[in-house]
C-alpha positions as CSV (number, residue, x, y, z in Angstrom):
1,M,-77.1,80.6,-72.9
2,L,-78.4,83.7,-74.5
3,V,-81.4,83.3,-76.9
4,V,-82.5,86.2,-79.1
5,V,-86.1,86.0,-80.4
6,E,-87.5,88.2,-83.0
7,V,-91.3,88.1,-82.8
8,L,-93.2,88.8,-86.0
9,A,-97.0,89.1,-86.8
10,Q,-98.2,86.5,-89.3
11,G,-101.2,87.3,-91.5
12,N,-103.0,90.5,-92.2
13,E,-103.7,91.3,-88.5
14,R,-101.4,93.0,-86.0
15,P,-101.6,93.5,-82.2
16,P,-101.7,97.1,-80.9
17,V,-98.6,99.1,-80.0
18,G,-97.8,98.6,-76.3
19,A,-99.5,95.0,-76.0
20,P,-97.3,92.8,-73.8
21,I,-95.5,90.0,-75.3
22,R,-94.3,86.9,-73.3
23,V,-91.6,84.7,-74.7
24,E,-90.8,81.3,-73.2
25,A,-88.2,78.6,-73.7
26,R,-89.8,75.4,-73.0
27,D,-88.1,71.9,-72.4
28,T,-89.9,69.7,-74.9
29,S,-87.7,66.5,-74.5
30,L,-90.5,64.5,-72.9
31,A,-92.8,63.2,-75.6
32,D,-95.5,61.9,-73.2
33,G,-95.4,64.7,-70.6
34,P,-96.1,68.5,-70.5
35,S,-93.3,70.9,-71.5
36,R,-91.5,72.8,-68.6
37,T,-90.7,76.5,-69.0
38,V,-87.0,76.9,-68.5
39,A,-86.7,80.7,-69.2
40,A,-89.0,83.6,-69.8
41,A,-88.9,87.2,-70.9
42,L,-91.2,90.1,-71.5
43,G,-91.4,92.6,-74.4
44,E,-94.1,94.6,-75.9
45,V,-95.3,95.5,-79.5
46,R,-93.0,98.5,-80.4
47,L,-94.0,100.2,-83.7
48,P,-97.3,100.4,-85.7
49,G,-97.3,98.7,-89.0
50,G,-95.1,96.0,-90.6
51,D,-94.6,92.5,-89.4
52,W,-91.9,93.1,-86.6
53,L,-93.2,93.4,-83.2
54,D,-90.2,93.2,-80.8
55,T,-86.8,91.5,-80.2
56,V,-86.8,89.7,-76.9
57,Q,-83.7,88.1,-75.2
58,L,-83.8,85.2,-72.8
59,E,-81.1,83.8,-70.6
60,V,-81.5,80.0,-70.5
61,P,-79.3,78.6,-67.7
62,E,-79.0,75.2,-69.3
63,L,-80.2,74.3,-72.7
64,P,-82.3,71.1,-72.5
65,D,-81.8,68.4,-75.3
66,M,-85.1,69.6,-77.0
67,C,-86.0,73.2,-76.4
68,T,-88.5,75.3,-78.2
69,I,-89.8,78.8,-78.2
70,W,-93.3,79.9,-77.5
71,A,-94.6,83.5,-77.7
72,Y,-97.9,85.1,-76.7
73,V,-99.0,88.6,-77.2
74,D,-101.7,89.4,-74.4
75,V,-103.8,91.9,-76.4
76,N,-106.7,91.5,-73.8
77,R,-104.2,91.9,-70.9
78,T,-105.9,89.0,-69.0
79,S,-102.7,86.9,-68.6
80,R,-104.7,84.0,-70.3
81,L,-104.7,83.2,-73.8
82,S,-108.1,84.3,-75.2
83,R,-109.8,85.4,-78.4
84,G,-108.0,88.4,-80.0
85,D,-104.6,87.5,-78.5
86,F,-101.7,86.4,-80.8
87,V,-99.7,83.2,-80.2
88,T,-97.2,80.9,-81.9
89,T,-98.7,77.9,-83.7
90,T,-95.6,76.4,-85.0
91,A,-92.7,74.6,-82.9
92,Y,-89.6,76.8,-83.1
93,P,-86.5,74.7,-81.9
94,V,-83.7,76.7,-80.4
95,P,-80.5,76.2,-82.4
96,P,-77.4,75.2,-80.6
97,A,-75.4,78.3,-81.7
98,V,-74.2,80.7,-79.2
99,P,-76.0,83.3,-79.0
100,A,-79.0,81.4,-80.5
101,R,-81.1,83.6,-82.7
102,L,-84.5,82.8,-84.3
103,T,-87.6,84.4,-85.6
104,V,-91.0,83.3,-84.6
105,A,-94.4,84.3,-86.0
106,V,-97.6,84.8,-83.9
107,R,-101.2,84.6,-85.3
108,R,-104.3,86.0,-83.9
109,V,-106.6,83.7,-82.0
110,G,-110.3,83.3,-83.1
């Protein structure tokens, strides 16, 4: 199933152009266990100014009963979430429509 995700910056701060973006579809159907990544794709911050950062497409082989999108902008390029990076802070359930389209917002950490 194709999932199209528009990544926006939330708030007054924005990551720099060229910063890598990682978007994951996560199986969140187990309430008492960790989520499992079922698909991932990479993008990058495209244009200076404005809220829109990039549109990323994921191919999810089989959509779990509960699937949410998580996004992370690795400003520091450490491959680990750290101060100054941007991340989603809200759950974004994947809609059942084909192709699924949704918009997620990332906020600066720290």
